[in-house]
C-alpha positions as CSV (number, residue, x, y, z in Angstrom):
1,M,0.0,0.0,0.0
2,L,1.3,3.4,-0.9
3,P,0.2,6.2,1.5
4,Y,-0.2,9.8,0.4
5,V,1.7,11.1,3.5
6,D,4.5,9.4,5.3
7,K,4.4,11.0,8.7
8,S,1.4,10.7,11.0
9,D,1.4,14.1,12.7
10,D,-2.1,15.6,12.9
11,I,-3.3,14.1,9.6
12,H,-6.9,15.1,8.7
13,L,-6.8,13.3,5.4
14,F,-5.5,9.8,4.7
15,N,-5.2,8.5,1.1
16,A,-3.5,5.3,0.0
17,L,-3.4,3.3,-3.2
18,A,-3.1,-0.5,-3.4
19,V,-3.3,-3.2,-6.0
20,T,-5.6,-6.2,-5.5
21,S,-4.8,-9.3,-7.5
22,Y,-7.7,-11.6,-8.5
23,R,-7.5,-14.8,-10.4
24,D,-8.2,-13.1,-13.7
25,R,-7.2,-9.5,-13.2
26,D,-5.6,-6.8,-11.0
27,S,-7.4,-3.8,-9.7
28,H,-6.5,-0.4,-8.2
29,V,-8.0,0.3,-4.8
30,T,-7.9,3.7,-3.3
31,F,-8.7,4.4,0.4
32,H,-9.7,7.8,1.7
33,G,-10.2,8.8,5.3
34,V,-11.2,12.2,6.4
35,K,-11.6,13.5,10.0
36,N,-15.1,14.8,10.4
37,I,-16.4,17.6,12.6
38,N,-17.4,15.1,15.3
39,G,-13.9,13.8,15.5
40,G,-14.8,10.6,13.7
41,C,-13.5,9.4,10.4
42,D,-15.5,9.3,7.2
43,T,-14.0,6.8,4.7
44,S,-14.4,5.7,1.1
45,V,-13.0,2.8,-0.8
46,T,-12.8,3.0,-4.6
47,E,-11.8,0.1,-6.8
48,S,-11.2,0.2,-10.6
49,Y,-10.6,-2.6,-13.1
50,V,-11.3,-3.6,-16.7
51,L,-13.6,-6.5,-17.7
52,Q,-13.0,-8.1,-21.1
53,T,-16.7,-7.8,-22.0
54,A,-19.0,-5.0,-23.0
55,C,-20.7,-3.2,-20.1
56,A,-24.2,-4.5,-21.2
57,D,-22.9,-8.1,-20.7
58,A,-21.2,-7.1,-17.4
59,R,-24.5,-5.5,-16.2
60,H,-26.4,-8.7,-17.0
61,E,-23.8,-11.1,-15.5
62,A,-21.9,-9.4,-12.7
63,F,-24.3,-6.6,-11.7
64,S,-27.7,-8.1,-12.3
65,K,-28.8,-7.6,-8.6
66,W,-27.8,-4.0,-8.5
67,D,-30.3,-1.2,-9.0
68,F,-30.0,1.3,-11.9
69,Q,-29.3,4.7,-10.4
70,G,-28.7,6.8,-13.5
71,K,-26.1,7.8,-16.1
72,L,-23.1,10.1,-15.8
73,N,-23.0,10.5,-19.6
74,D,-23.9,8.5,-22.7
75,H,-21.4,5.7,-22.0
76,T,-21.4,5.5,-18.2
77,Y,-24.1,3.8,-16.1
78,V,-24.4,4.2,-12.3
79,L,-25.7,1.3,-10.3
80,K,-26.5,1.0,-6.6
81,S,-25.9,-2.1,-4.5
82,K,-28.9,-3.7,-2.9
83,R,-26.8,-5.6,-0.4
84,I,-24.2,-3.0,0.7
85,E,-25.3,0.4,1.9
86,G,-23.5,3.3,0.3
87,K,-21.9,1.2,-2.5
88,Q,-22.1,2.2,-6.2
89,A,-20.7,0.9,-9.4
90,F,-19.9,2.9,-12.5
91,L,-19.7,1.0,-15.8
92,T,-18.1,2.7,-18.8
93,D,-17.8,1.0,-22.2
94,Q,-14.3,1.1,-23.7
95,F,-13.8,0.4,-27.4
96,K,-17.2,-1.4,-27.5
97,K,-15.6,-4.6,-26.2
98,Y,-14.3,-3.8,-22.7
99,C,-15.9,-2.4,-19.6
100,L,-14.2,-0.1,-17.2
101,V,-15.7,-0.8,-13.8
102,T,-15.3,1.5,-10.8
103,T,-17.0,0.7,-7.5
104,R,-17.2,3.1,-4.6
105,Q,-18.3,2.7,-1.0
106,V,-18.7,5.6,1.3
107,I,-19.0,5.1,5.1
108,S,-19.9,8.0,7.3
109,N,-19.1,7.8,11.0
């Protein structure tokens, strides 16, 4: 994991990037933590990877149980997890045969 800042003196923002290896692909995972006004820590985890299929197929196969939330543009669909509160997926077609997937989960404390 590669943190944004090396020293831990009075950090109000934490950011780190890691790589997660799966059987069929690697992904980039970014962690953010921000100290909130109550002294707690609000966090988010973002993961990005490419699927070797069009997003329509990915939507049907891997994200069939997610709710459609909207579109960011003509090529990017936004989905919302039914199982995990605060988790979204962004599916963007790449070259009509790949799907760039980014998932994001926000946890407020």
